[in-house]
Biopython code that builds the backbone (N, CA, C, O; Angstrom):
import numpy as np
from Bio.PDB.StructureBuilder import StructureBuilder

atoms = [
    (1, "UNK", "N", (88.918, 117.732, 92.227)),
    (1, "UNK", "CA", (90.343, 117.687, 92.929)),
    (1, "UNK", "C", (90.944, 116.234, 92.508)),
    (1, "UNK", "O", (92.174, 116.277, 92.538)),
    (2, "UNK", "N", (90.432, 114.940, 92.120)),
    (2, "UNK", "CA", (90.761, 113.806, 91.832)),
    (2, "UNK", "C", (89.695, 112.694, 92.159)),
    (2, "UNK", "O", (88.573, 112.928, 92.609)),
    (3, "UNK", "N", (90.264, 111.312, 91.836)),
    (3, "UNK", "CA", (89.686, 110.466, 92.681)),
    (3, "UNK", "C", (90.523, 109.277, 93.022)),
    (3, "UNK", "O", (91.739, 109.359, 92.849)),
    (4, "UNK", "N", (89.915, 108.020, 93.559)),
    (4, "UNK", "CA", (90.422, 107.187, 94.414)),
    (4, "UNK", "C", (89.625, 106.024, 94.243)),
    (4, "UNK", "O", (88.429, 106.063, 94.533)),
    (5, "UNK", "N", (90.307, 104.709, 93.682)),
    (5, "UNK", "CA", (89.484, 103.557, 93.554)),
    (5, "UNK", "C", (90.392, 102.392, 94.052)),
    (5, "UNK", "O", (91.618, 102.493, 94.017)),
    (6, "UNK", "N", (89.506, 100.855, 94.694)),
    (6, "UNK", "CA", (90.249, 100.372, 94.821)),
    (6, "UNK", "C", (89.826, 98.873, 94.105)),
    (6, "UNK", "O", (88.828, 98.282, 94.519)),
    (7, "UNK", "N", (90.474, 98.434, 93.248)),
    (7, "UNK", "CA", (90.264, 97.633, 92.457)),
    (7, "UNK", "C", (90.058, 96.149, 92.928)),
    (7, "UNK", "O", (91.162, 95.752, 93.301)),
    (8, "UNK", "N", (89.076, 95.115, 93.078)),
    (8, "UNK", "CA", (89.467, 94.092, 93.503)),
    (8, "UNK", "C", (89.949, 92.596, 92.657)),
    (8, "UNK", "O", (89.132, 92.082, 91.893)),
    (9, "UNK", "N", (91.314, 91.961, 92.856)),
    (9, "UNK", "CA", (91.414, 91.063, 91.692)),
    (9, "UNK", "C", (91.296, 89.559, 92.395)),
    (9, "UNK", "O", (92.166, 89.302, 93.227)),
    (10, "UNK", "N", (90.591, 88.851, 92.206)),
    (10, "UNK", "CA", (90.570, 87.651, 92.668)),
    (10, "UNK", "C", (90.414, 87.263, 94.096)),
    (10, "UNK", "O", (89.990, 88.216, 94.750)),
    (11, "UNK", "N", (90.635, 86.061, 94.887)),
    (11, "UNK", "CA", (90.434, 86.457, 96.215)),
    (11, "UNK", "C", (91.367, 86.996, 97.289)),
    (11, "UNK", "O", (91.151, 86.930, 98.500)),
    (12, "UNK", "N", (92.401, 87.523, 96.719)),
    (12, "UNK", "CA", (93.166, 87.499, 97.716)),
    (12, "UNK", "C", (94.373, 89.229, 97.349)),
    (12, "UNK", "O", (95.210, 89.768, 98.072)),
    (13, "UNK", "N", (93.823, 89.619, 95.774)),
    (13, "UNK", "CA", (95.061, 90.777, 95.501)),
    (13, "UNK", "C", (94.085, 91.892, 95.038)),
    (13, "UNK", "O", (93.080, 91.584, 94.397)),
    (14, "UNK", "N", (94.344, 93.094, 95.332)),
    (14, "UNK", "CA", (93.839, 94.302, 94.687)),
    (14, "UNK", "C", (94.765, 95.161, 94.114)),
    (14, "UNK", "O", (95.963, 94.882, 94.052)),
    (15, "UNK", "N", (94.344, 96.061, 93.744)),
    (15, "UNK", "CA", (95.061, 97.451, 93.307)),
    (15, "UNK", "C", (94.343, 98.687, 93.570)),
    (15, "UNK", "O", (93.157, 98.985, 93.712)),
    (16, "UNK", "N", (95.762, 99.484, 93.594)),
    (16, "UNK", "CA", (94.969, 101.079, 94.551)),
    (16, "UNK", "C", (94.937, 101.941, 93.217)),
    (16, "UNK", "O", (95.960, 101.894, 92.535)),
    (17, "UNK", "N", (93.995, 102.641, 92.811)),
    (17, "UNK", "CA", (94.397, 103.759, 92.066)),
    (17, "UNK", "C", (93.960, 104.930, 92.330)),
    (17, "UNK", "O", (92.773, 104.972, 92.653)),
    (18, "UNK", "N", (94.798, 106.367, 92.288)),
    (18, "UNK", "CA", (93.943, 107.642, 92.305)),
    (18, "UNK", "C", (94.941, 108.544, 91.623)),
    (18, "UNK", "O", (96.165, 108.676, 91.635)),
    (19, "UNK", "N", (94.014, 109.055, 91.083)),
    (19, "UNK", "CA", (94.449, 110.656, 90.656)),
    (19, "UNK", "C", (94.316, 111.895, 90.943)),
    (19, "UNK", "O", (93.152, 112.247, 91.132)),
    (20, "UNK", "N", (95.203, 112.769, 91.052)),
    (20, "UNK", "CA", (94.831, 113.925, 92.269)),
    (20, "UNK", "C", (95.470, 115.132, 90.944)),
    (20, "UNK", "O", (96.595, 114.964, 90.474)),
    (21, "UNK", "N", (94.680, 116.152, 90.541)),
    (21, "UNK", "CA", (94.894, 117.227, 89.701)),
    (21, "UNK", "C", (96.510, 117.593, 90.223)),
    (21, "UNK", "O", (96.738, 117.368, 91.412)),
    (22, "UNK", "N", (97.462, 118.063, 89.506)),
    (22, "UNK", "CA", (98.790, 118.286, 89.590)),
    (22, "UNK", "C", (98.622, 119.713, 90.722)),
    (22, "UNK", "O", (99.360, 119.793, 91.703)),
    (23, "UNK", "N", (97.745, 120.595, 90.473)),
    (23, "UNK", "CA", (97.683, 121.626, 91.567)),
    (23, "UNK", "C", (97.620, 121.120, 93.167)),
    (23, "UNK", "O", (97.935, 121.724, 94.192)),
    (24, "UNK", "N", (97.167, 119.970, 92.997)),
    (24, "UNK", "CA", (97.022, 119.597, 94.189)),
    (24, "UNK", "C", (98.180, 118.836, 95.273)),
    (24, "UNK", "O", (98.242, 118.714, 96.497)),
    (25, "UNK", "N", (99.127, 118.364, 94.005)),
    (25, "UNK", "CA", (100.407, 117.716, 94.396)),
    (25, "UNK", "C", (101.109, 118.521, 95.967)),
    (25, "UNK", "O", (101.259, 119.714, 96.232)),
    (26, "UNK", "N", (101.388, 117.405, 96.690)),
    (26, "UNK", "CA", (102.084, 117.838, 97.959)),
    (26, "UNK", "C", (101.579, 118.232, 98.818)),
    (26, "UNK", "O", (102.127, 118.913, 99.684)),
    (27, "UNK", "N", (100.121, 117.827, 98.798)),
    (27, "UNK", "CA", (99.355, 118.536, 99.776)),
    (27, "UNK", "C", (99.262, 117.457, 100.948)),
    (27, "UNK", "O", (98.918, 117.796, 102.080)),
    (28, "UNK", "N", (99.576, 116.181, 100.630)),
    (28, "UNK", "CA", (99.213, 115.117, 101.133)),
    (28, "UNK", "C", (97.932, 114.109, 100.650)),
    (28, "UNK", "O", (97.615, 113.042, 101.175)),
    (29, "UNK", "N", (97.529, 114.532, 99.914)),
    (29, "UNK", "CA", (95.787, 114.061, 99.361)),
    (29, "UNK", "C", (96.088, 112.813, 99.137)),
    (29, "UNK", "O", (95.535, 111.900, 99.749)),
    (30, "UNK", "N", (97.061, 112.610, 98.174)),
    (30, "UNK", "CA", (97.328, 111.398, 97.473)),
    (30, "UNK", "C", (97.778, 110.464, 98.882)),
    (30, "UNK", "O", (97.476, 109.285, 98.699)),
    (31, "UNK", "N", (98.188, 110.618, 99.742)),
    (31, "UNK", "CA", (98.664, 109.702, 100.971)),
    (31, "UNK", "C", (97.928, 109.401, 101.982)),
    (31, "UNK", "O", (98.308, 108.576, 102.813)),
    (32, "UNK", "N", (96.909, 109.948, 102.055)),
    (32, "UNK", "CA", (95.755, 109.931, 102.772)),
    (32, "UNK", "C", (94.720, 108.861, 102.037)),
    (32, "UNK", "O", (94.084, 107.889, 102.446)),
    (33, "UNK", "N", (94.849, 109.448, 100.889)),
    (33, "UNK", "CA", (93.749, 108.309, 99.952)),
    (33, "UNK", "C", (94.314, 107.331, 100.127)),
    (33, "UNK", "O", (93.683, 106.561, 100.851)),
    (34, "UNK", "N", (95.646, 106.817, 99.655)),
    (34, "UNK", "CA", (96.191, 105.836, 99.329)),
    (34, "UNK", "C", (96.215, 104.871, 100.875)),
    (34, "UNK", "O", (96.191, 103.644, 100.787)),
    (35, "UNK", "N", (96.258, 105.497, 102.138)),
    (35, "UNK", "CA", (96.323, 104.780, 103.245)),
    (35, "UNK", "C", (94.819, 103.973, 103.282)),
    (35, "UNK", "O", (94.617, 102.772, 103.460)),
    (36, "UNK", "N", (94.030, 104.858, 103.093)),
    (36, "UNK", "CA", (92.335, 104.479, 103.217)),
    (36, "UNK", "C", (92.149, 103.520, 102.506)),
    (36, "UNK", "O", (91.624, 102.493, 102.936)),
    (37, "UNK", "N", (92.605, 103.692, 101.086)),
    (37, "UNK", "CA", (92.555, 102.427, 100.118)),
    (37, "UNK", "C", (92.965, 101.251, 100.733)),
    (37, "UNK", "O", (92.162, 100.338, 100.927)),
    (38, "UNK", "N", (94.335, 101.165, 101.116)),
    (38, "UNK", "CA", (95.036, 100.057, 101.728)),
    (38, "UNK", "C", (94.242, 99.427, 103.318)),
    (38, "UNK", "O", (94.259, 98.221, 103.565)),
    (39, "UNK", "N", (93.666, 100.323, 104.159)),
    (39, "UNK", "CA", (93.182, 99.774, 105.053)),
    (39, "UNK", "C", (92.169, 99.256, 104.564)),
    (39, "UNK", "O", (91.990, 98.106, 104.965)),
    (40, "UNK", "N", (91.311, 99.688, 103.749)),
    (40, "UNK", "CA", (89.882, 98.904, 103.421)),
    (40, "UNK", "C", (90.232, 98.014, 102.690)),
    (40, "UNK", "O", (89.357, 97.153, 102.780)),
    (41, "UNK", "N", (91.422, 97.512, 101.623)),
    (41, "UNK", "CA", (92.043, 96.329, 100.569)),
    (41, "UNK", "C", (92.245, 95.084, 102.146)),
    (41, "UNK", "O", (91.795, 93.950, 102.309)),
    (42, "UNK", "N", (93.240, 96.095, 103.187)),
    (42, "UNK", "CA", (93.692, 94.730, 103.916)),
    (42, "UNK", "C", (92.547, 94.582, 105.059)),
    (42, "UNK", "O", (92.442, 93.446, 105.521)),
    (43, "UNK", "N", (91.921, 95.294, 105.431)),
    (43, "UNK", "CA", (91.074, 95.065, 106.814)),
    (43, "UNK", "C", (89.408, 94.837, 106.115)),
    (43, "UNK", "O", (89.026, 93.667, 106.139)),
    (44, "UNK", "N", (88.740, 95.540, 105.702)),
    (44, "UNK", "CA", (87.392, 95.030, 105.213)),
    (44, "UNK", "C", (87.379, 93.981, 103.958)),
    (44, "UNK", "O", (86.403, 93.232, 103.912)),
    (45, "UNK", "N", (88.335, 93.859, 102.971)),
    (45, "UNK", "CA", (88.266, 92.811, 102.154)),
    (45, "UNK", "C", (89.262, 91.757, 102.158)),
    (45, "UNK", "O", (89.301, 90.903, 101.273)),
    (46, "UNK", "N", (90.022, 91.798, 103.081)),
    (46, "UNK", "CA", (90.855, 90.556, 103.468)),
    (46, "UNK", "C", (92.058, 90.316, 102.594)),
    (46, "UNK", "O", (92.648, 89.254, 102.791)),
    (47, "UNK", "N", (92.542, 91.158, 101.620)),
    (47, "UNK", "CA", (93.238, 91.067, 100.655)),
    (47, "UNK", "C", (94.505, 90.801, 101.391)),
    (47, "UNK", "O", (94.676, 91.213, 102.538)),
    (48, "UNK", "N", (95.363, 90.136, 100.754)),
    (48, "UNK", "CA", (96.955, 89.589, 101.024)),
    (48, "UNK", "C", (98.140, 90.696, 100.746)),
    (48, "UNK", "O", (98.984, 91.190, 101.493)),
    (49, "UNK", "N", (97.799, 90.898, 99.157)),
    (49, "UNK", "CA", (98.521, 91.820, 98.551)),
    (49, "UNK", "C", (97.773, 92.920, 97.725)),
    (49, "UNK", "O", (96.874, 92.722, 96.907)),
    (50, "UNK", "N", (98.249, 93.965, 98.051)),
    (50, "UNK", "CA", (98.081, 95.164, 96.701)),
    (50, "UNK", "C", (98.842, 95.712, 96.223)),
    (50, "UNK", "O", (99.873, 95.976, 96.843)),
    (51, "UNK", "N", (98.666, 96.096, 94.982)),
    (51, "UNK", "CA", (99.251, 97.011, 94.017)),
    (51, "UNK", "C", (98.846, 98.179, 93.865)),
    (51, "UNK", "O", (97.745, 98.604, 94.218)),
    (52, "UNK", "N", (100.072, 99.035, 93.101)),
    (52, "UNK", "CA", (99.522, 100.335, 92.832)),
    (52, "UNK", "C", (100.812, 101.196, 91.662)),
    (52, "UNK", "O", (102.017, 100.972, 91.775)),
    (53, "UNK", "N", (100.459, 101.774, 91.029)),
    (53, "UNK", "CA", (101.412, 102.463, 90.383)),
    (53, "UNK", "C", (101.260, 104.041, 90.169)),
    (53, "UNK", "O", (100.059, 104.314, 90.181)),
    (54, "UNK", "N", (102.081, 105.217, 89.971)),
    (54, "UNK", "CA", (101.594, 106.623, 89.860)),
    (54, "UNK", "C", (102.433, 106.976, 88.642)),
    (54, "UNK", "O", (103.335, 106.425, 88.010)),
    (55, "UNK", "N", (101.805, 108.054, 88.577)),
    (55, "UNK", "CA", (102.354, 109.298, 87.824)),
    (55, "UNK", "C", (103.762, 109.470, 87.705)),
    (55, "UNK", "O", (104.374, 109.800, 88.721)),
    (56, "UNK", "N", (104.409, 109.294, 86.590)),
    (56, "UNK", "CA", (105.889, 109.814, 87.296)),
    (56, "UNK", "C", (106.444, 110.782, 86.875)),
    (56, "UNK", "O", (107.670, 110.856, 86.791)),
    (57, "UNK", "N", (105.590, 111.762, 86.510)),
    (57, "UNK", "CA", (105.482, 113.305, 86.893)),
    (57, "UNK", "C", (105.756, 113.627, 88.221)),
    (57, "UNK", "O", (106.632, 114.396, 88.616)),
    (58, "UNK", "N", (104.934, 112.977, 88.903)),
    (58, "UNK", "CA", (104.904, 113.152, 90.377)),
    (58, "UNK", "C", (106.266, 112.702, 91.223)),
    (58, "UNK", "O", (106.482, 111.595, 91.716)),
    (59, "UNK", "N", (107.140, 113.901, 91.251)),
    (59, "UNK", "CA", (108.504, 113.182, 91.501)),
    (59, "UNK", "C", (108.421, 112.604, 92.999)),
    (59, "UNK", "O", (109.293, 111.856, 93.440)),
    (60, "UNK", "N", (107.237, 113.033, 93.789)),
    (60, "UNK", "CA", (107.378, 112.647, 95.375)),
    (60, "UNK", "C", (106.808, 110.647, 95.140)),
    (60, "UNK", "O", (107.534, 109.678, 95.365)),
    (61, "UNK", "N", (105.750, 110.622, 94.783)),
    (61, "UNK", "CA", (105.234, 109.647, 93.931)),
    (61, "UNK", "C", (106.392, 108.578, 93.155)),
    (61, "UNK", "O", (106.253, 107.355, 93.134)),
    (62, "UNK", "N", (107.279, 109.149, 92.678)),
    (62, "UNK", "CA", (107.394, 108.492, 91.789)),
    (62, "UNK", "C", (108.827, 107.808, 92.280)),
    (62, "UNK", "O", (109.567, 107.196, 91.510)),
    (63, "UNK", "N", (109.072, 107.999, 93.585)),
    (63, "UNK", "CA", (110.297, 107.395, 94.346)),
    (63, "UNK", "C", (110.388, 106.209, 94.509)),
    (63, "UNK", "O", (111.321, 105.739, 95.161)),
    (64, "UNK", "N", (109.527, 105.520, 94.005)),
    (64, "UNK", "CA", (109.917, 104.065, 94.293)),
    (64, "UNK", "C", (110.395, 103.129, 93.213)),
    (64, "UNK", "O", (111.328, 103.633, 92.587)),
    (65, "UNK", "N", (110.013, 101.781, 92.742)),
    (65, "UNK", "CA", (110.415, 101.166, 91.960)),
    (65, "UNK", "C", (109.992, 100.939, 90.868)),
    (65, "UNK", "O", (108.873, 100.429, 90.924)),
    (66, "UNK", "N", (110.594, 101.167, 89.272)),
    (66, "UNK", "CA", (110.333, 101.447, 88.290)),
    (66, "UNK", "C", (109.632, 100.507, 87.359)),
    (66, "UNK", "O", (110.285, 99.482, 87.551)),
    (67, "UNK", "N", (108.768, 100.219, 86.521)),
    (67, "UNK", "CA", (108.336, 99.133, 85.645)),
    (67, "UNK", "C", (107.996, 99.770, 84.766)),
    (67, "UNK", "O", (107.833, 100.979, 84.933)),
    (68, "UNK", "N", (107.756, 99.129, 83.441)),
    (68, "UNK", "CA", (107.464, 99.803, 81.990)),
    (68, "UNK", "C", (106.414, 100.930, 82.054)),
    (68, "UNK", "O", (106.432, 101.952, 81.368)),
    (69, "UNK", "N", (105.746, 100.683, 82.729)),
    (69, "UNK", "CA", (104.519, 101.374, 83.449)),
    (69, "UNK", "C", (104.472, 102.702, 84.264)),
    (69, "UNK", "O", (103.476, 103.306, 84.665)),
    (70, "UNK", "N", (105.906, 103.037, 84.423)),
    (70, "UNK", "CA", (106.062, 103.663, 85.349)),
    (70, "UNK", "C", (106.070, 103.317, 87.169)),
    (70, "UNK", "O", (105.379, 102.367, 87.536)),
    (71, "UNK", "N", (106.673, 103.925, 87.982)),
    (71, "UNK", "CA", (107.151, 103.324, 89.040)),
    (71, "UNK", "C", (105.478, 102.660, 90.084)),
    (71, "UNK", "O", (104.394, 103.211, 90.275)),
    (72, "UNK", "N", (106.007, 101.330, 90.514)),
    (72, "UNK", "CA", (105.093, 100.318, 91.036)),
    (72, "UNK", "C", (105.254, 100.054, 92.035)),
    (72, "UNK", "O", (106.378, 100.087, 92.536)),
    (73, "UNK", "N", (104.103, 99.670, 92.732)),
    (73, "UNK", "CA", (104.292, 99.562, 94.406)),
    (73, "UNK", "C", (103.811, 98.404, 94.731)),
    (73, "UNK", "O", (102.915, 97.925, 94.036)),
    (74, "UNK", "N", (104.404, 97.574, 96.080)),
    (74, "UNK", "CA", (103.061, 96.277, 96.590)),
    (74, "UNK", "C", (103.558, 96.387, 97.916)),
    (74, "UNK", "O", (104.713, 96.584, 98.293)),
    (75, "UNK", "N", (102.385, 96.212, 98.644)),
    (75, "UNK", "CA", (102.057, 96.128, 99.809)),
    (75, "UNK", "C", (101.657, 94.892, 100.119)),
    (75, "UNK", "O", (100.912, 94.364, 99.292)),
    (76, "UNK", "N", (102.003, 94.134, 101.298)),
    (76, "UNK", "CA", (101.553, 92.613, 101.578)),
    (76, "UNK", "C", (101.484, 92.804, 102.799)),
    (76, "UNK", "O", (101.988, 93.702, 103.473)),
    (77, "UNK", "N", (100.618, 91.638, 103.202)),
    (77, "UNK", "CA", (100.491, 90.900, 104.371)),
    (77, "UNK", "C", (101.024, 89.448, 105.204)),
    (77, "UNK", "O", (100.596, 89.190, 106.329)),
]
sb = StructureBuilder()
sb.init_structure("model")
sb.init_model(0)
sb.init_chain("A")
sb.init_seg("    ")
for serial, (resi, resn, name, xyz) in enumerate(atoms, 1):
    if name == "N":
        sb.init_residue(resn, " ", resi, " ")
    sb.init_atom(name, np.array(xyz, "f"), 0.0, 1.0, " ", f" {name:<3s}", serial, name[0])
structure = sb.get_structure()
């Protein structure tokens, strides 16, 4: 089905990464994974800023700001 990962960078930042099989897109799986990764990053690990990118072929995820590597989002506290 896919995978999800929280990568810790230094004392205050992190990156979320997840890959969901295209047949599973549109079912809320990535949204649930992202929410859990953000909860853990901000809560359990005390990060202040978390970044993530997505596959631009997934139109729902790609609805955010773009970078040369595809859409990128940042969350902060």
